[in-house]
N, C-alpha and C positions, 0 to 999 in steps of 0.2 A: 417316764415317758413324756409326761407333761413338760418337765424341765427341758428335755431334749427337743421336744417339738417347739417350745418357746424359743430356745436358742437358735434352732434352725430357722424359725421365722425371722428372728432378729438378724441373722446373717444374710438371709434372703433380702430383707429390707435394705440392709447396708449395701449389698451388691447391686440392687436395683437403683439405689440412690447414686452410687458411683457411676453406674452405666448411664443413667440419665444425665448426670453432670458432664461426663465425658462426651456424650452425644451432643449436648448443648454447646460445649466448647468447640467441638469439631464443626458444628453448623455455623457458629459465630465466625469461624475462621475461613469459611468458604468465600471465594470471589463473588462479587455481586452478579457478574456475568462473564462469559467467555466469547470473544469475537473470533471470526475466522476470515482468512484472506488467502487468495491465490496470487502467487508472484512468479515472475520469470525465473527459471532455474539457472544454475551456473552453466550447465551444458546445453548443447543444441537440442531442441525438441524435448524440453524437460520443464515440468511445472513444480513449484514448491508450495506445499500446504503449510500455512502458519496459523498458530493460535495466540491469543493475547488474553490473559486473565486481568480483570479489572477489579479494583477494590482491595484485593489481597492476593498474595502469592499462593500457589497450590502445589503440593508434592505428594498427594495421596492417591486415591483411586479414581481414574477417569472411567467410570462404570458404563458410560454409553456415549457414543459419538456417531453422528450421521451427517453427511453432506453430499450434495449432488452437483456435478459439473455439467454445464450446458455449452454446446457449441453448434454452429450452423449446420443444418442438415445437408447442405450442398458440399460440405467439406468431406474429403475422403479420409480424414484423420481418424485414428482410433486411440483410445486411452488405455494404458497398460495397468499393471498392478501397482499398489501402494508399497513403497519401500521406505524403511525408516532407519537411518543411522542414529537417530536420536533415541530410538527404542528398538534395538536390533534383536534378532533371533538369538537365543530361544525364549526371550521374554514374552509373556502373555499380557503385559500391562497395557499395551496399545496394539491390539491384534486387529489391524484394519484389513477387511476384505472387500472386494468390489463385486457389484451385481453385474449382470449381463448388460451390455450396451443396448439401449433402445432408442427408437426414433418416434417422436410424437410431433405432428404438425411440421413445422419448418426447423426443428432442432433435434440434435442427438443429445442423449443424456447417459451418464453413468453415475451410479450412487455407490458411495463407500461407507461402510459401517464398521464399528468396533464395539465389542462387549468385553469389558475388563473386570477382573476381580483382584488383581495384584496392585500394590502401591507403586506408582512411578518413581517415588523417592527411594525405594529399596534398590540395593545393588542387583546387578543382572543375575547373579547366582541365586538370589532369593526371588526370582521372577520379576524383578524391577527393570528399569531402563538404564543400561550402561554400568560401568564399573563403580561409579560414584553416585548412582541414582540421578534422577532428573527432576526439574522443577519448572513450573510456569510462573516466572516472576511477574509481579503486578506491573501492569502498564508496559510490558515489553513483548514485541513480536518474537515468537520462537518457531523456527521451522521444525515441524514434527515429522515430515516425510516428503518424498518426491514421487511424481508420477510421470512415466515416460510416454511420449507421443510417437505413434508409428504412422507410416504412409501419408505424411503431411506434405503436400506439394504446393500449398498456397499459404498466404498469411491468414491464419484462423484465429478468431477470438474465442477464448475460453473464459468462463467465469462461474463461480459458485453462486447458485440462485435458490430462492424460494419463489416459485411461480405457480400458475394454475395446475400444471402437470405434477409438480412435486407435492403440492398440497393435496391433490386428489388421490395420490398414490403413497402417502405417508413417507415422503422422501425429503421433507423440509429439514433444514439445519437443526440439529438436536444435540444437546450436551447434558450429560448427567454426571455429577461429581459426588462421590460417596453415596450414590443412590438417590441423590436429591435432583429432581428434574426442574425444568423451567429456567435453566441457567444459560440458554443460548442467547448470546448478544447479537449485535449487528453483523451483517455480512459486508465486508469491504468489497463492494461489487464492481470495481473497475475491471474492464476486460483485460486479458493478458494475451499477448501474441507470442508465438514461439519464435526462436532465434534462427530464422532462415532469411535468405536474401530478399524475399518478397516483403518481409516485415521491416527491413532495415530503414533507418532514417539517417541521412547525412546532411548537416547544415553546411552549405558551401560558403556562405558569407552573410554578414550582418553589418549594416551601416546606417549612416545618417548624413544629413547635410550640415551638421553642426561643426564648429560653434556658430550659432546664429544670434541675431539681436532680438531683444524683447519686441513683440509685435509681429515678428516674421512667422512664416510657416515652417514648422519642424517636420521633416520627412524621414520616416524610418523605413528601412528596407531589409529584406531577408530572402535568401534563396536556399532551397533544399532539394534533395532527390529522395524519391520513395514513391509509394503508391497511395492514392486517396489521402493526400496530405491536408492537414488542418493546422492553422497558425493561431497562437494565443500570446498576446503581448500584455505585460504589466509594467508599470513605471511609476515615477513620482506623482504626487498630488492625486492619487487614486486612478491613474490612467490605466485603462484596459481596452483591448481591441482584438477582434477575431479576423482582421484583415491581414493579408500577407504583407502589404506595404502601407501602413496607416500614416496619417498626417495629423498634426495639431495646428490648426489655424489660429493666428494671433497668440502664439506661445508667450507665456509670462516667465519670470525668473523661477517660478515654482516648478516649471517643467525641466529644470536642470536636475541631473542625477543619473542613476543607472536604470536602463531598460533591459528587460529579459524577454526573449521570444522562445516559446516552446512549440516545437513542431511534432505533430503526431502522425503516425502512419496507420491507416485502417482503423482509426479510432482508439488505438491502445498504445503501442510502443512509441516512445517519444524521446527527443533530445532537446536540450536547452543551451542557449548562449546569451551573453550579456554584452552591452555596450554603454559607455558613459557619454553623456551629452551635456554641453554647456549652452545655456541661454543667457547672454550677457546684456547688461544694462549699458546704454550709450554713455561714453565719457564726454565731457565738455571739451570740444576741440579748440576752444579759445586759448588755452594755455597748455603747452606740451612740456613735460618734464621727463626726459628719458624716452625709451621706446614705448609707443602706445598703439593700441588697437581700438579704433572708434567705429561706430555704426554709421554708414552712409547709404541712404536709399534702401534700407532694409537688408543690406549686406554688411560685410566687415572689411575695413581697410586698415592696413598696417602702416604706421608712420614711424620713421626713425629720426631722432633728434639730429638736426643739422646745425653746426656751429661755424662761425666765420663768414666770409663773404661781405659784400658791401650793400 
């Protein structure tokens, strides 16, 4: 009996050591954190929910996931259920359900939660995600599911948030991997608008008065259609502006290059266009050799070489 008890203890010690070692390896391979993002869906009135693992890829058990979407209380829009082609039925590896929609202060909220016990990397027949399993690759945004929007008649801003309401009601963004908590990373908090005509942005034109001479004023112009438009310009030599039609007084040659204007509607959906601008240094008009463009009085004048005559 003593021998058997001793052997049993030895086997138990080995099993515990293996379990401890395997557990430490699994923990070492966990991502440092997981970020979450809300993006416009491919279809009209659709939102994509995305995750990004940082530090290491992950294909095991997403044991807990919670996130809350907020939108203005004046909007008639409602959020639907979470659907996942990334982890489709009958898998239970990412079983996301939604709470009832609530209104608090000036915002609507809906919270989505998942409790999983199956490995996402397993095939669907083994309660995983998909025929070949799924993975959150390190540093890569992966769309894990979509949420439909109903009765939306205006351009509405939706975003995943941690705020006073979510904090007080245990609805903050939460991620648990293999049962390890505290892995929720940043929320990419840019608002997202749905794809209806009220949200659309069309940039009709973008232009400048270039080419210009060094020391002249460079004028940039843009026109767009949409609602509640905002403009954002970036360009060479650290140029930025939030004006629709900005100017650079006394432009130098460093102002030559590509300028990009981004126009946003209602603070979220946006479009961009670019234009190339040349700021030229005056040539010496004393000697002309071939066709020349020289700066005269702050403007440009084109000269063509003339031969012959008396």
